[in-house]
C-alpha positions as CSV (number, residue, x, y, z in Angstrom):
1,M,-10.7,-4.8,3.0
2,V,-8.8,-6.3,6.0
3,T,-10.3,-6.2,9.5
4,G,-8.0,-6.5,12.3
5,A,-5.4,-4.9,10.3
6,A,-3.2,-4.0,13.2
7,G,-3.0,-7.5,14.5
8,T,-0.4,-10.2,14.0
9,V,-2.0,-11.7,10.8
10,G,-3.7,-8.5,9.7
11,R,-0.5,-6.3,9.6
12,A,1.4,-9.0,7.7
13,L,-1.5,-9.2,5.2
14,V,-1.5,-5.6,4.6
15,E,2.2,-5.8,3.8
16,E,1.6,-8.9,1.5
17,L,-1.2,-6.8,-0.4
18,L,0.9,-3.8,-0.7
19,S,3.8,-5.8,-2.1
20,S,1.4,-7.2,-4.8
21,G,0.3,-3.8,-5.7
22,H,-3.2,-4.1,-4.2
23,P,-3.4,-1.7,-1.2
24,P,-6.4,-2.7,1.0
25,L,-8.6,-0.6,3.1
26,A,-7.4,-1.4,6.5
27,V,-9.8,-1.4,9.5
28,V,-8.2,-0.8,13.0
29,R,-9.9,-0.3,16.2
30,P,-10.6,3.3,17.5
31,G,-7.5,4.8,19.1
32,S,-5.0,2.6,17.2
33,D,-1.8,4.2,16.1
34,A,-1.5,1.9,13.1
35,D,-1.4,4.2,10.1
36,F,1.1,1.9,7.9
37,E,3.1,5.3,7.2
38,G,0.2,6.4,4.9
39,R,0.8,3.6,2.3
40,V,-2.8,2.4,2.7
41,Q,-6.2,4.0,3.6
42,T,-7.1,3.2,7.3
43,V,-10.5,3.3,9.0
44,Q,-10.8,3.4,12.7
45,A,-14.1,1.4,13.3
46,D,-15.4,-0.6,16.2
47,L,-16.4,-3.9,14.7
48,D,-19.5,-3.9,17.0
49,S,-20.6,-0.7,15.2
50,D,-23.1,-1.5,12.3
51,E,-22.8,2.1,11.2
52,A,-19.1,2.3,11.0
53,M,-18.6,-1.3,9.5
54,G,-21.5,-0.7,7.1
55,D,-19.9,2.6,5.8
56,A,-16.6,0.7,5.3
57,L,-18.1,-2.5,3.7
58,V,-20.0,-0.5,0.9
59,R,-16.7,0.6,-0.3
60,V,-15.2,-2.7,-1.1
61,R,-15.9,-5.9,-3.0
62,S,-13.7,-8.3,-1.1
63,L,-13.1,-8.8,2.7
64,C,-10.6,-10.7,4.8
65,L,-12.4,-11.2,8.1
66,I,-10.0,-11.3,11.0
67,T,-11.3,-10.7,14.6
68,P,-9.4,-10.8,17.8
69,L,-10.1,-13.4,20.5
70,R,-13.1,-12.1,22.4
71,P,-16.2,-13.5,24.1
72,R,-19.0,-14.6,21.5
73,Q,-16.8,-14.2,18.6
74,D,-19.3,-16.3,16.6
75,E,-21.9,-13.5,16.9
76,L,-19.5,-10.8,15.8
77,Q,-18.3,-12.7,12.9
78,S,-21.7,-14.0,11.7
79,R,-23.0,-10.5,11.9
80,L,-20.2,-9.2,9.8
81,V,-20.6,-11.8,7.1
82,R,-24.3,-11.0,6.8
83,M,-23.6,-7.3,6.8
84,A,-20.9,-7.8,4.1
85,R,-23.4,-9.7,1.9
86,A,-26.0,-7.0,2.3
87,C,-23.4,-4.3,1.4
88,G,-22.5,-6.2,-1.7
89,V,-19.4,-7.7,-0.9
90,E,-18.6,-10.5,-3.4
91,R,-15.8,-12.4,-1.7
92,I,-15.0,-13.2,1.9
93,V,-11.7,-14.7,3.2
94,K,-12.0,-15.6,6.9
95,V,-9.3,-16.4,9.2
96,S,-10.6,-19.3,11.4
97,A,-8.8,-21.8,13.5
98,L,-7.5,-25.4,13.1
99,G,-10.1,-27.6,14.7
100,A,-13.1,-25.3,14.2
101,A,-16.3,-27.2,14.4
102,S,-19.7,-25.8,15.4
103,E,-20.2,-28.7,17.9
104,S,-16.6,-28.6,19.4
105,P,-16.5,-28.6,23.3
106,I,-13.7,-26.0,23.0
107,R,-15.3,-22.5,23.0
108,V,-12.9,-21.1,20.6
109,H,-13.2,-23.8,18.1
110,R,-16.9,-24.0,18.6
111,E,-17.5,-20.3,17.9
112,H,-15.3,-20.2,14.8
113,G,-17.1,-23.2,13.7
114,R,-20.5,-21.5,13.9
115,A,-19.4,-18.5,12.2
116,D,-17.7,-20.7,9.4
117,R,-21.1,-22.4,8.8
118,V,-22.7,-19.0,8.4
119,L,-20.2,-18.0,5.8
120,E,-20.6,-21.4,3.9
121,S,-24.3,-20.9,3.7
122,S,-24.2,-17.2,3.0
123,G,-24.1,-17.3,-0.7
124,V,-21.0,-15.3,-1.0
125,A,-17.7,-16.7,-2.6
126,Y,-15.5,-17.6,0.3
127,A,-12.2,-19.2,1.5
128,L,-11.8,-20.4,5.0
129,L,-8.2,-20.4,6.4
130,R,-7.8,-22.6,9.5
131,P,-4.4,-22.1,11.0
132,N,-2.8,-23.9,13.8
133,A,-1.2,-22.0,16.7
134,F,1.0,-19.0,15.5
135,M,4.9,-19.1,16.0
136,Q,4.3,-15.5,17.0
137,N,2.4,-16.7,20.1
138,S,5.8,-17.9,21.6
139,L,6.5,-14.2,22.4
140,Q,3.9,-14.7,25.2
141,W,6.4,-16.7,26.9
142,R,9.1,-14.1,27.3
143,S,8.5,-13.3,30.9
144,T,9.1,-16.7,32.3
145,I,12.0,-17.4,29.8
146,A,13.7,-14.1,31.0
147,A,12.9,-14.7,34.7
148,R,13.6,-18.3,35.1
149,G,15.0,-19.7,31.8
150,T,11.8,-21.9,31.6
151,L,9.1,-22.5,29.1
152,E,6.1,-23.4,31.3
153,L,3.0,-24.8,29.6
154,P,0.4,-27.5,30.4
155,I,0.9,-29.3,27.2
156,G,2.8,-32.4,28.2
157,E,4.8,-34.3,25.6
158,A,2.5,-33.3,22.7
159,R,3.7,-32.1,19.4
160,V,2.5,-29.0,17.6
161,S,2.9,-27.8,14.0
162,F,3.1,-24.1,14.7
163,V,2.6,-21.9,11.7
164,D,4.1,-18.4,11.1
165,A,1.6,-15.8,10.9
166,R,3.4,-14.4,7.9
167,D,2.5,-17.5,6.0
168,V,-1.1,-17.4,7.0
169,A,-1.0,-13.8,5.7
170,A,0.4,-15.0,2.4
171,C,-2.3,-17.5,2.0
172,A,-5.0,-14.8,2.7
173,A,-3.5,-12.5,0.1
174,A,-3.5,-15.4,-2.5
175,A,-7.2,-16.1,-1.5
176,L,-8.1,-12.5,-1.9
177,L,-6.2,-12.0,-5.2
178,E,-6.7,-15.3,-6.8
179,P,-10.3,-16.4,-5.9
180,A,-10.7,-18.9,-8.6
181,R,-7.8,-20.9,-7.3
182,V,-8.1,-20.7,-3.6
183,Q,-11.6,-21.6,-2.4
184,G,-13.2,-23.6,0.3
185,A,-11.5,-24.5,3.6
186,H,-7.8,-25.0,4.1
187,D,-5.9,-26.3,7.3
188,L,-2.7,-24.3,7.5
189,T,0.3,-25.6,9.5
190,G,4.0,-25.3,9.6
191,P,6.1,-27.9,8.0
192,E,6.8,-30.0,11.2
193,A,5.2,-31.0,14.5
194,L,7.6,-30.2,17.3
195,G,7.7,-31.1,21.0
196,F,8.0,-28.3,23.5
197,A,11.4,-29.4,24.5
198,E,12.5,-29.1,20.9
199,I,10.9,-25.6,20.7
200,A,12.7,-24.8,24.0
201,G,16.0,-25.8,22.4
202,H,15.4,-23.6,19.2
203,L,14.6,-20.6,21.6
204,A,17.8,-21.4,23.5
205,R,20.1,-21.5,20.3
206,A,18.5,-18.3,19.0
207,T,18.8,-16.3,22.0
208,G,22.0,-17.8,23.4
209,T,20.2,-18.2,26.7
210,P,19.3,-21.6,28.3
211,V,15.7,-22.4,28.0
212,R,14.1,-25.5,29.5
213,Y,10.6,-26.8,28.9
214,V,8.5,-27.5,32.1
215,D,5.2,-29.1,31.9
216,V,2.9,-27.5,34.5
217,P,-0.6,-28.1,35.6
218,P,-3.4,-25.8,34.1
219,E,-3.9,-24.3,37.5
220,R,-0.5,-22.9,37.4
221,T,-1.0,-21.4,34.0
222,A,-4.2,-19.8,35.1
223,A,-2.6,-18.4,38.1
224,N,0.2,-16.8,36.0
225,M,-2.4,-15.3,33.6
226,R,-4.4,-13.8,36.5
227,A,-1.3,-12.3,38.0
228,G,-0.8,-10.6,34.6
229,G,-4.3,-9.3,34.6
230,A,-5.9,-11.6,32.1
231,P,-9.7,-11.7,32.5
232,E,-11.3,-15.1,33.3
233,W,-12.9,-15.5,29.8
234,A,-9.4,-15.2,28.3
235,I,-7.9,-17.7,30.8
236,N,-10.6,-20.2,30.1
237,A,-10.2,-19.8,26.3
238,R,-6.4,-20.3,26.6
239,L,-6.8,-23.2,28.8
240,G,-9.2,-24.9,26.4
241,L,-6.9,-24.4,23.5
242,Y,-3.9,-25.8,25.4
243,S,-6.1,-28.9,26.3
244,T,-6.5,-29.6,22.6
245,L,-2.8,-29.3,22.1
246,R,-2.1,-31.7,25.0
247,A,-4.4,-34.1,23.5
248,G,-2.4,-34.3,20.4
249,E,-4.9,-32.2,18.1
250,G,-2.2,-29.8,17.1
251,S,0.2,-32.3,15.5
252,L,-1.3,-32.4,12.0
253,V,1.0,-31.3,9.3
254,T,-0.4,-30.3,5.9
255,S,1.0,-29.0,2.6
256,A,-1.5,-26.3,2.3
257,V,0.6,-23.3,2.7
258,E,3.0,-24.5,0.0
259,E,0.1,-25.4,-2.3
260,I,-1.5,-21.9,-1.9
261,T,1.5,-19.7,-1.9
262,G,4.1,-21.8,-4.0
263,R,6.8,-21.6,-1.2
264,A,7.4,-23.9,1.7
265,P,6.2,-22.7,5.1
266,R,8.7,-21.2,7.5
267,R,10.3,-23.4,10.2
268,F,10.2,-22.7,13.8
269,A,14.0,-22.5,14.1
270,D,14.1,-19.7,11.4
271,F,11.3,-17.9,13.2
272,A,13.2,-18.1,16.5
273,A,16.4,-16.8,15.0
274,Q,14.5,-13.7,13.4
275,A,12.6,-13.1,16.7
276,A,15.3,-13.4,19.1
277,P,15.7,-9.6,19.8
278,S,12.0,-9.5,20.7
279,F,12.6,-11.8,23.6
280,A,14.7,-9.0,25.3
281,L,17.5,-11.5,26.0
282,Q,21.2,-11.2,25.4
283,V,21.9,-12.6,22.0
């Protein structure tokens, strides 16, 4: 079973499992139009509903736990881990975050870390995947790139080893299908740590449009997010994550993706070339 199956990693994971001949039970939020063209069985369930999730969990023996960014994510994930165990789930693969630690000052990392500890002590066989920021997150920068030709972030000169969500999904599929080989915690990164001037250059070459990186204060990022309708909790969460990147905590490069999947992780330049049409710019 895959929760968050309509999300960035979840959707890619469903495709990975389908290509391996193991169609999962795909859990999507109520009202979602994700049906995967009838190729998998989908369940529309609120992750906060014990009844709906219990009905789904009793039908499976393995679970990939993916939840969207939200307040008190630790409470939701911990409850689902305990419920999965009670329902007889024998294997849980959790998509966590690079830097997750139960005592972290960064809320997103702290909440993932707390839920990770619950999983580790649950008695259920598990794998923890801790990816760095996704390459797909760059699509959030489309508006300023289109309007001003700038990539505006409060990250300074720091370097980040962005990872493609499809590589994270491939690792999750391996962890579900090869439990004896993929166990414990794994930090997932791309193959290189890039500065944001380099990232802007890759986007410029891919789209055929000038893109320039501008280091901005966090207050400007917050104002831009508010103007876009983001709630305060999401703004604070995003700024917390950006602060870790600015401090250099996203520069780690590991070989975990290749060790788990048997293939090298995708490079940002290749992602940018493939994603160029999604930036709605003239290519």
